FILUM-324544 format. One record per atom (N, C-alpha, C, O): x, y, z. Coordinates in pm, whole numbers, plus 50000, padded with zeros to 5 digits. Layout:
// FILUM-324544
XYZ;...
// end
This chain:
// FILUM-324544
981260621940596;980070622240601;979500637440555;979880645940635;978840641740466;978290655040435;977510662540505;977010658240609;977310674140464;976360683940526;975060680940556;974430682340660;974680675440424;973150670440404;972860657840534;971870657240607;973810650340534;973530638240608;973390641840772;972590636540849;974330651940802;974400656740922;973270664340951;972850664241067;972660671440860;971370678740898;970150668240884;969060673040916;970150656140847;969070648240820;969400640740958;968330639641018;970240636241019;970620633341163;970080639941248;969390634441333;970280654141246;969800665441343;968170662341353;967510660141455;967860662741251;966210665941203;965850652141311;965320652941422;966280640841249;965570627541320;965930629241477;965070625541557;966960633741518;967220635741693;965740646041734;964880643241817;965820658341647;964690664741690;963230659841690;962310664641756;963180648141593;961860644041590;961600631841706;960520629241758;962740625941729;962770617841841;962350626041978;961450622542056;963220637841991;963100643442144;961840648642152;961380650042265;961030652442035;959580657342038;958630649742090;957740652542171;959020634842008;958050624242045;958210619542190;957230615042249;959290620242244;959590614242365;958830622642472;958210617742566;958950636742445;958160644242521;956730647042494;956120657042533;956330638942434;954790639342394;953880630642452;954340620542504;952640632642454;951840618842519;951750605742439;951210595542482;952410607442299;952420594842239;953420584242304;953250572542271;954360586942384;955210577742455;954460572142558;954710560142576;953610576942632;952910568842737;951810560742687;951350550942746;951400565742570;950160557242481;950660545142433;950010534742438;951970546342380;952850535142294;953580524742395;953700512942364;953950528742490;954960519442587;954630507542616;955520499342638;953100503542623;952660493042633;952020484842537;951270475642567;952340488442412;952140482042288;952950467642264;954180466742257;952100457442254;952710443742223;953970443842113;955040437842125;953600450942020;954280451641894;955590459041925;956480457341842;955840466142018;956880474442059;957660469842166;958880468942159;956810466042292;957310462442418;957080446842435;955950442042426;958130439542458;957900425042507;958670423242643;959610430142685;957990411442710;958500408242847;959990409742891;960380411143007;960780409042775;962230410342782;962540426342767;963280430842855;962120434642676;962980446942669;961850460242720;962030471442671;960980458342796;959850465442823;960540475242907;961390471342988;960200489842893;960830500242993;960250496643137;961080495843228;959100494643165;958190491543276;958690479443358;958450478443479;959500469043277;959780458943356;961390464643391;961900461443498;961870470043328;963420473643380;963170482643500;963840480443601;962180493443501;961900500443622;961660492343734;962170493743845;960810483243698;960250474343824;961540465943873;961740464443994;962300461243790;963590452043825;964480462643903;964950459444012;964680472643860;965600483343946;965040485644082;965820484444176;963700488944109;963040491744233;962990479144314;962870480944435;963050466844272;963100454844335;964460452144393;964610446944504;965600456344304;966890455244336;967220465144454;967850461744554;966740477344432;966820490044536;966220484244684;966640488144793;965270475344667;964820471844796;965360457844837;964760449944910;966330456144791;967150440844822;966340430344782;966420420144850;965580430644688;964770417344662;965660411444509;966080420344436;965840401844481;966330397944365;965460398344270;964420391844284;965690406144152;964540407444043;964250395843965;963220393743901;965360387843977;965080375843900;964530363843972;964820352743929;963780365044074;963280356144143;961720356044106;961100345744131;961060366544048;959760364843998;959810364843834;960790361643767;958530369143785;958530368043648;958420383143554;957820385143449;959040390143617;959090403043582;960430408043523;960260417443445;961460404943537;962700412643489;963460401243421;963650390543479;963950404143284;964660394043228;965720399143148;966150392643052;966160410343181;967640416543115;968580411143201;968460406243313;969780413543110;971280409043191;971240418443287;970510428343290;972350414043394;972890422543505;973310436143479;972980446343539;974180434643366;974710445143320;973850459143277;974240470743294;972770455543227;971490465343201;971120468443329;971060480443357;970800458543432;970040461943534;970960473743628;970460483643680;972320470043633;972970475243720;973370491343671;973650500643746;973310491643525;973730504643469;972470514043491;972730525843516;971140510243484;970000517043500;969800518543643;969360529543675;970020510243740;970180511743870;970880524943900;970350533643969;972150526443843;972910538543880;972110549743825;971950559743896;971540549043693;970850561043636;969660565643693;969360577543707;968840554043733;967470558243802;967590562843964;966750569744021;968570558644013;968720560544163;969600570444156;969740574944269;970230575844082;971200589144103;970440599844166;969280602944136;971290606244274;970570618644313;970870631044220;970190641044242;971630631444138;971650639644027;970490641543930;970160632643851;969870653243937;968520654243865;968740653143733;967910647543661;970040659143675;970290660143548;970460647443485;970330646143363;970780636943572;971150622243502;970110618143494;969930613643380;968910616843581;967710609043567;966900617143467;965990610043426;966870630143407;966470635943316;966900632543170;966080632043079;968380630043153;968740628243049;968530610742995;968940605842890;967830604743097;967690589143017;966930586542895;967210576242834;966020594142849;965370595542737;966300597642638;966270590142541;967220607842643;968150612042547;969320603342534;970020604942434;969670593842623;970650583542604;970210571942506;971040564642451;968690570642488;968370562342402;968530568642256;969010562042163;968060583042243;968070589842150;969560589842081;969780588741961;970410591142172;972200591642132;972510578342076;973100576841968;972020566442170;972310554042096;971790551441954;972460545541870;970560556241932;970060557541776;970970562641682;971430556941582;971190574141725;972290582241641;973530574041631;973990571841519;973960570541706;975380562641720;975170547841618;975980545441529;974260540941641;973950532041562;973950534741415;974520527241336;973190547741371;973120551041232;974590553041193;975100545641109;975250562641250;976480566041196;977360550241191;977830546941082;977500542841287;978060530141242;977630523941121;978360519441033;976420524141124;975940519040975;976360524840873;976720518540774;976390537840880;976890545340761;978430543340714;978810545540599;979270539040820;980710539140794;980700523140757;981390519340662;980000514640825;979960501540772;979700498940625;980430491940555;978360506440578;978020505540442;979000509640333;979180503940225;979830524740396;980700528340301;981780520940280;982210521040165;982520512240385;983550503540367;983100489640275;983830484040192;981860486040308;981310473740237;981340476440097;981850467840026;980840487940040;980490489739911;981890493139845;982050490339726;982880498839915;984110498639867;984690484039809;985040481639693;984680474339934;985100463739906;984450455839796;985100448139727;983170457839780;982490452439696;982800457339545;982870449339452;982980470939530;983450474539405;984770470639366;984950468839245;985820468739453;987180462439435;987110448839401;988080443839343;986090441739428;986140427839416;985490423939266;985830413939201;984510433739226;984140433639120;985110437639007;985250430138910;985780449339017;986890452438942;988040442838928;988740443438826;988310433939023;989500425939036;988770412138930;989470405938850;987750410038943;986950397538871;986480400338750;985860391938685;986720412938706;985640418038594;986220410038446;985500409338347;987390405338450;987640396438335;986810386138343;986580380938234;986200380438450;985520366138460;984290369038385;983850360538307;983660380938402;982290385538376;981710384638228;982570383538140;980650384938195;980310386338042;980350400138024;980400408438114;980320402537879;980620414337844;979440427537845;979710439537845;978240421937844;977190432937858;976770435437988;975550437337994;977350436038094;976730435738226;977360448138295;977410447938418;977850458738229;978110469038310;977250476338378;977700482738473;975930477138349;975050484338418;974490478338537;973800484938614;974770465138558;974540459338680;975590457938794;975420452238902;976750464538750;977920464138860;977720477238929;977130487338890;978380474739049;978440486339123;979070498639071;980130498239008;978430509639097;979090523539025;979480533739137;979290530839255;979980544839104;980360557339172;979490560439262;979660560639384;978390563239192;977210567139266;976680558139377;976320561539490;976710547139328;976300534339477;977300538739618;976950539639736;978480540839563;979540539739665;979180555039768;979590556139884;978470564439705;978340574539759;976740575839851;976490579539965;975950570939744;974370570539795;973850558539902;972890559739978;974680547139891;974180536139970;974260537940111;973320535840187;975610542640152;975780547640301;974810557340349;974420557640466;974470564440270;973270576240329;972200568340355;971640568040464;971790560040233;970600553940230;970370544140354;969250543840407;971360536440401;971530527540532;971040537240653;970090535340729;972060549240649;971810554440792;970520559340799;969920557740905;969820566440681;968770572440684;967500559940687;966350564040706;967690548240672;966590538540660;966500534740813;965450530440862;967540536440879;967500533441032;966970545741118;966360544041224;967210555941073;966620570641141;965450572141126;964740574141224;964970571541003;963820575440967;962690560640964;961470561940950;963300548440979;962110537740980;961170541741083;961710545541187;959850541741080;958820543041196;959070533841306;959040537741423;959340520441268;959860509841339;961020513541467;960910510441586;962120520941405;963250526841483;962750535141598;962980534041719;961930544541522;961630558441601;960530551141728;960470556641838;959780539841703;958990536541790;959560530141906;959160530942022;960670522841854;961410515841953;962330526442048;962560524342167;962760536941983;963560547542072;962510554442176;962660554642298;961570559242114;960700566742207;960070558642331;959860563242444;959830547042291;959420538342400;960300531842534;959950525942636;961660536442475;962800531842569;962960517342606;963140512942720;962870510742496;963040497842493;964620493842490;965460499642421;964850484642564;966390478742594;966850472742451;968030469542437;965910471042343;966310466142215;967210481042129;967860481142025;966960489342200;967920500642140;969340498842152;970180500542064;969540494642295;971060489642306;971370476742238;972560474742213;970480467242204;970880453742136;971270459841995;972330456341943;970490468141936;970750473341797;971850480241801;972470480241695;972370487141900;973490495541893;974860486441891;975810489241817;974850474141990;975850465141986;975900458741843;977000457041789;974680454941779;974710447541674;975190455841558;975900450541473;974850468941550;975640478741462;976980480641466;977690484441373;977380477441598;978900480041628;979340465541579;980410465541519;978810454941589;979270441741532;979510443241400;980630440941354;978340448041312;978420447041148;979420459041084;979690459440964;979910468241178;980910476741164;982080470841164;982780470041062;982430466041284;983810457741317;983670446041226;984800442141197;982890439941179;982910430041109;983280431740971;984210425440922;982550440740902;982760445840767;984360453140732;985000452440627;984670459140844;986150466940842;986990457440923;987890461940993;986800447340918;987920433240937;988480436341076;989710436541083;987840438641180;988340441541324;987990430441410;987020432541483;988530419341419;987890405941491;987760407641632;986880401041688;988510415641704;988680416341847;987420427541893;986690425541991;987340436741823;986180447141848;984690438341798;983620438641858;984990431141674;983580425241643;982880414741742;981690412341763;984030409741793;983760396041926;983250404642045;982200400842096;983830415742095;983370423742186;981900425442178;981130422642269;981560430342061;980160437742023;979170425942001;977950427142014;979790414541965;978820404541948;978470398142100;977350394742138;979540397342165;979280392042306;978260399242382;977380393642446;978420413042370;977270424142430;976020421942379;975060422242457;975830419342238;974690417042179;973810403242234;972600402542257;974910392042248;974310378842309;974010380442456;973180372942507;974600389242525;974080392142668;972770393842689;972160388942783;972180402542579;970810405942589;969960396142522;968850393242567;970490390442405;969490375742365;970480369342290;971530372642233;969760357942308;970960345442249;970780343642117;971730337142074;969880346842020;969730345541878;970850350241797;971230343041705;971420361241819;972540366041759;973780357741740;974530359241644;973970348141845;975070336941838;975290331441716;976390326541691;974170331241611;974360323441493;975300335841388;975650333741272;975490344941444;976270353541352;977920350341369;978820356141309;978050340941454;979580336141478;979940327741373;981150326641356;979060320141281;979470313941185;979760323941063;980900322541021;979080332741003;979480339740917;980630348940951;981410352240862;980800353541080;981950361441113;983310353441091;984270357941029;983250340541154;984360333141115;985040330640975;986210330540937;983520328240896;983840328240736;984700340140688;985740339240624;984110351240730;984390364640686;985920367040719;986710370640631;986330364740856;987870366640874;988710355940829;989910357640808;988100344340812;988930333440750;989340339440598;990510338540562;988550344340530;988580350640402;989960362240445;990730364040350;990240368040542;991380380040543;992390375340664;992160376140785;993320371240613;994680368140715;994280357740800;994790358640912;993460347540782;993150334840866;992950340441012;993470334341105;992120353341036;992000359441174;990870352541228;990360356941331;990360340941166;988990337741233;989390332141386;988600333441480;990640326041400;990910319741513;991180330541646;991050327241764;991630345141591;991660352541697;990230358841733;990030364441841;989350357641642;988010362241648;987180354141741;986420360141818;987250338941742;986950328641814;987290329141944;986510327242037;988590331841955;989330330142089;988790342842172;988350341642286;988860355442101;988560366042176;987130366942226;986840372042334;986090361042127;984760360542143;984700350842282;984110356242376;985110340042303;985160330742418;985850339042545;985380337442658;986730346142528;987300351042627;986450362842678;986120363242796;986100372642587;985010384142617;983820377142696;983580381542809;983020366142646;982020360442700;982380354242844;981480354742927;983550348842879;984030345542994;983840357243093;983060356943188;984740368743057;984770381743115;983430386043156;983170387943275;982570387743064;981400396343086;980580385243182;979930389643277;980640370643155;979740365443255;980460364143386;979790360343482;981720366643404;982190367443549;981910382143585;982130384343704;981520392043520;981240403943574;979610404943617;979180412243707;979010398343554;977430394443572;977420385643705;976560389143787;978080376843734;978010368743844;978560377243975;978000376344085;979740385843952;980090395744051;978860405444087;978360406844199;978550410643988;977180420644012;975920412444079;974970418844125;975930402144082;974920393644153;975260387144243;974570378144292;976510390644287;977090382744390;977110368144402;976960361644506;977330363844281;977470348844253;976220340944262;976260328844285;975060347644245;973960342544224;973470340544108;973130350444044;973330328044055;973140322543923;971730323643846;971490320843729;970960328043938;969390328943913;969140337843770;968200336643692;969970344643765;969930352743629;970000348343509;969570354343410;970650335343511;970510327843370;969330321143325;968990320543206;968660315543429;967340311243389;966510319943364;965510316043303;966570332343396;965700345343383;965970352043264;965220360943226;966940348943202;967470356043078;967460346742989;966450347442919;968280337042957;968450327642852;967240318742859;966400317742770;967250311242994;966220300843026;964820307642985;964010300442927;964440322343013;963100325542962;963060325342833;962090319442786;964070331842733;963820331342611;963930318342535;963370317742425;964580308242581;964190293342519;963020286242576;962470278042502;962540288342695;961320279242728;960050287642702;959010281442721;959950297842671;958870307942635;957850305742739;956850299642702;957930309742868;956800308142966;955670316942977;954590314443029;956100329742911;955290340742923;954490342142749;955090343842643;953160340742768;952570341542622;951750353742599;950610353642550;952420364442638;951900380042618;951960380542450;953020378742389;950750383242385;950790385442244;951880393942186;952100404442245;952600390942079;953440402742024;953660395241875;953170384741834;954430403141822;954410402041643;955060389541620;955130385841503;955670380341733;956310365741673;955260357641674;954110360641703;955760345341638;954740332941628;954590324041762;953640316241773;955400325441847;955260314941958;954080315942022;953360306242044;953800328842057;952560330342181;951400324842123;950670319342205;951000324741996;949480318441970;949650303541981;948960296242053;950810299241891;950740283941898;950780277642020;950100267542038;951620283042122;951840276342265;950410278242341;949980269742419;949780289442312;948210291542382;947730279242356;947590271842454;947380274142225;946760263642186;947390249442210;946710239542185;948450248442249;949380236342256;948900227842362;948480234542457;948800215142380;948760207342475;949930206742562;951050208042513;949750204842697;951160205942767;951980195542738;953180197542720;951480184542732;952470173042703;953160172042571;954010163342555;952880179642482;953670184042346;954590193042375;955570193542301;954520202042486;954950216242450;956600214742448;957230222642378;957290204942523;958690204842509;959290202242376;960270207542324;958400191742326;958680188642175;958860197342091;959890197742024;957640207842079;957440218042002;958260229042033;958630235841937;958670232742158;959680241842196;961020241342134;961530250342067;961650227242170;962730223142073;962600225441949;963480233041908;961790221741864;961510223241726;961450238041655;961810241641543;960870245141762;960570261241706;962240266341753;962810273541671;962800263641848;964030269241879;965180265441790;966100273441770;965160252041729;966020245541646;965870255041519;966880259141462;964580258541474;964240265241344;964650278541354;964850285741256;964800283341514;965190298541511;966690302441527;967170313441499;967430290241584;968890292341598;969590284741493;970490289841426;969210273341478;970380264741396;970010261941276;970970259141204;968870261541218;968500252941098;969250261340983;969960255140904;969120273640973;969400280240860;970800284840833;971150290740731;971710280840954;972930288140954;974020279640852;974900284840784;973760267740859;974790259340766;974560258240625;975470258340543;973140256940592;972900260640443;973240271440367;973700271940254;972850282440469;973220297140400;974690299640377;975200306140285;975380292440492;976820295540476;977420287340374;978360292540315;977110276840344;977700268240268;977390275540115;978290276140030;976230280040093;975660281339948;976460297939931;976930301439823;976500305640038;976900319340029;978300321840088;978650331840151;979120309740052;980550310740115;981070323940091;981430330640189;981150328339986;981910340739948;981000353639974;981450364539940;979890352840027;979160367640079;978700362440221;977580357840240;979800363940330;979310363840458;978690374840506;977910372040598;978750387040476;977800397940496;976500393740474;975660394040564;976240389540352;974670386940311;974200376440395;973000376440423;974980367240440;974460355440521;974290361440650;973340357340717;975210372740710;974920377140846;973600384940834;972810383640928;973280392540736;971960401240716;970870390040717;969940392140794;970820378840646;969810371440658;969580362240772;968530356340797;970550361940828;970320355240977;969820365341071;969140361841167;970100377841049;969690387741158;967840387641127;966910386541207;967850389040998;966310388740958;965630377441003;964630378041074;966120367840966;965470354441023;965320353941200;964290350041256;966490358641269;966060358741405;965040368441438;964220366141527;965050380241365;963820389841408;962460381841374;961560384241455;962180374441289;961190368941250;960610355941340;959430353941372;961730348241371;961580333941437;961810335041599;961500325741674;962280345041636;962800344641805;961530345441876;960490350241831;961700340241995;960380338542082;959820351142128;958620351742153;960670362542142;959930375242186;960340384942092;961240392442131;959880386741973;960470397741847;959700411341900;958870411641991;960130421241830;959600434841864;959540443441716;959960436841621;959190454141691;959460461141570;960830466641561;961230470941452;961560466741662;962900471841666;964060462941624;965200466941601;963580448841614;964340439641564;964170440341415;965140438641342;963110442441374;962680444441212;963420456641160;963940456941048;963430467341253;963960479841193;965430478741151;965910484341052;966050471441231;967670470341215;968210460041086;969300462041031;967420450341051;967770444140926;967120449540809;967670447440701;965930457040811;965410464340714;966380478140668;966510482140552;966940483440778;968220492240746;969470487740682;970340495040635;969460475040686;970530470540612;970370464340473;971280459940403;968850464840441;968680461540305;969220470440203;969410464940095;969530483540210;970140492240116;971550486140055;972030486339942;972030480240193;973330472840134;973310464440004;974300463939931;972290458639980;971950451539877;971150456339748;970490449239672;971340468239741;971030476339638;971220472639481;970470474239385;972510466939492;972780461439342;972140448239316;972510441939217;971090442739408;970400432939381;968810435639363;967980426739342;968570448339373;967030453239368;966960449339240;966300438939245;967240451539123;966880448138975;966370436338961;965370433838895;967190426639034;966700411139032;965590407339129;965180395639127;965090415639210;964070411639289;962650412939225;962350420839136;961710402339295;960260404839213;959180407139316;958040410739285;959590404939439;958670406339547;958170421239609;957190424439675;959260428439560;959010442239644;957970448739677;957780453639788;957170449439577;955750457139598;954790450139676;954060456739751;954640434139670;953940428839744;954310430039859;953380431439938;955530430039914;956200431240054;956020440040110;955580439040225;956350455440039;955880466540088;954410470240137;954190477040236;953430464740055;952060462740069;951820455740207;951140460640298;952380445340210;952020436040339;952370444940473;951710444840577;953610452740447;954080459540568;953410471040600;953280474140719;952970477540517;952020489540530;950770482840588;950400486040701;950100473540514;948870467940563;949040462940725;948250466740811;949960455640748;950040449340882;950360460041004;949920459741119;951170468440952;951300481641053;950140489141079;950080496741176;949020487140982;947940494841014;946850486141072;946060492441143;946630474541061;945860464441098;945940459441262;945040457141342;947280458941276;947830454441380;947110461041502;946390453541569;947190472941537;946710482941626;944980480741626;944240479541724;944680480641499;943210479341490;942560468241548;941720468641637;943100456941480;942540444841537;942720441841686;941920435741757;943990447341724;944210447041876;943160453341959;942720446742053;942690465441936;941630473641977;940480465041982;939970461642089;940000460741847;938770451641840;938810440141941;937750438042001;939830432641968;939960422042023;939890426242181;938990421942253;940830434142225;941060436742378;939920448742432;939400446442541;939570459442370;938590468242419;937140465642374;936200465542454;937020463642257;935590463942195;935040449442189;933850447942162;936030436242218;935650424942219;934790421442110;933950412842134;934830426541991;934200420541872;935260414741777;935030414341656;936330410641824;937390402341771;937960391941866;937610392541984;938700383841832;939460375341924;940920371141863;941290375141753;941670363041941;943200361741932;943440358641774;944420363041714;942410350241713;942730346641573;943040358241488;944010358141413;942160369441500;942460381541415;943750385441430;944520384841334;944170390141559;945510394541574;946520386141532;947410391141464;946590373141562;947480363541485;947510363841357;948610363841303;946510363941291;946480365641150;947290375041086;947990372540988;947200387841152;948060399141119;949710395541145;950620397041063;949800390941261;951340386641301;951550377841208;952600380441148;950850365641158;951400356341061;951640362540928;952630359240863;950820370940883;951060380040757;952280386640767;953120384440680;952530394440858;953910399840905;955040392540883;955860396640801;955230381240949;956160371640921;956290367240803;957410365440755;954990364140724;955400358340590;955950369240496;956740366240407;955500382940519;956010391340435;957610394440446;958290398340352;958030392140568;959350391940580;960070380640519;961120382340457;959490368740535;960150356340476;960040358440325;960800351340260;959440364540274;959050368040110;960320376140068;960950374239963;960650386640176;961470394840155;962920389440142;963680392840051;963240380740242;964500373740270;964720364040155;965840362840105;963620356740110;963910348240025;964100353339875;964890348439794;963310363439853;963610373839728;964840376439712;965380373439605;965610383139823;967060387039831;967670376539789;968410378839693;967630363839831;968580352439815;968310349439672;969320348239602;967170348039614;966980346339470;967800357039398;968730354239323;967420368739423;968100377639355;969540377039322;970060377939211;970230374939461;971460370039441;972010359739348;972980361239273;971240348439364;971610339839278;971520342139131;972330336639058;970560350139081;969970355738957;971150366738907;971560368438792;971470372139002;972740382838946;974000376538948;974950381638888;974150363439025;975510356638985;975600350238867;976630350238800;974470344138834;974230336438695;974350347438574;975040345138474;973580359838593;973900370738506;975290375638469;975680376838352;976070378538585;977490382538579;978380372838469;979280376838396;977960361538476;978720350538413;978270349138264;978990347038167;976890350938268;976400345138112;975860357338037;975660355737916;975570370738099;975240382338047;973720382338043;972930373038046;973520396638034;971990401738054;971120396737948;969980393937985;971420394737813;970440389337716;970500374637719;971590368937716;969180366837728;969400353737733;968280351537632;967280358537619;968610341037566;967670335237479;967380319837466;968280312337504;966240314337418;965960300037423;965430298037307;964260301637292;966220290937179;965890286137071;965820300937001;964750302236942;966470309536994;966690321236945;965420332736990;965260343336930;964710329037089;963600339937124;964260344637290;965050339037366;963580356237298;964050364137436;963620355937543;962510350637528;964190353937638;963930344937765;964320352437897;965280360037901;963590350037995;963820356938121;963990347238222;963420336338216;964930351238340;965390340438438;964580342638542;964670353238603;963630332838579;962770333438708;963100320838783;963160309938726;963340322638928;963530311439028;962240311039108;961900320639177;961530300139098;960360298239185;960740284439285;959930280439369;
// end
């Protein structure tokens, strides 16, 4: 890690420190795009307060975090040491920095592996494809781009200064990607377990992880075994912390799967189930959750069997779009992983349109919210239209990425110059 990157990390820390101590924090903490019923700071504080008063925080509809988060912040918020309570916002900043550092070293390892694979298979490639291969500059620059894409993404900054628990989920997910790429099955299983404790949707990453570790020394069995051992261990810890009261299961995983709270957010569930007739609710809940958790895992894994890292990135992005209570912090993480696919950028077609959608939706969402809630000159349809456009732009980005991989794979074997009946042609996948 060079000096310039360390300076940029320091600047991002100072930016977060300034925003954490400004009036923007109070203004933004209640925003539905940032805080959800699961990750909101005010819900966490209320859960700790209920626990301190010997009231089970899982009995109501306020607290939906894991017992590990509850008791960690119970210690921090109830501490008699003023310095510990003062340091809480800076813990979130530190977690963001650690996440960026993990992403940097993960990207560095991944690019080296990709370059080695291309060097090994170069004899299979066409002759005129040198300029689309990974070069030395990519080995140096891509890890920096990944780290900076996370540190300076406005979505991750908002996520951090509003003290949402998604910061910790992203940290564990970054640790998983680091261990995943660097071939550490036990560490990756621990990180994935801690991520799944926060929300159930990253469970889909089990499949690409097994495929990845199967490619290296057949260690997928060790990964699966350690995942189930870690899951059992942490579940037992949660039971001990809650005095063997199992009500937290329904208030965490049950809450995510049944979607009882229809508070507006950047997802697709809330509006649909507001309009849904009650007797159809179970059917469509099951359909939506199958789409969120199961539907894309097998097709992506079978088609991209040799690229489990790309599968993991796509599944992370799909979870950020289709989960029941998404926030901008979820989007920030997989966007930070996009520079890993820099070698696919020349084959992507939708970049400009997706960027315009992202910028437009980021501007229109708070505007339409204000018109709907405060001035009453709009309604829920306007806000849902923005969230639907935001979700659509993310789907365009992910499908464009997958099509780019297929086009590059074809180009490596057949060459860059393409002709039909002697005339220049261009490969387009519709």
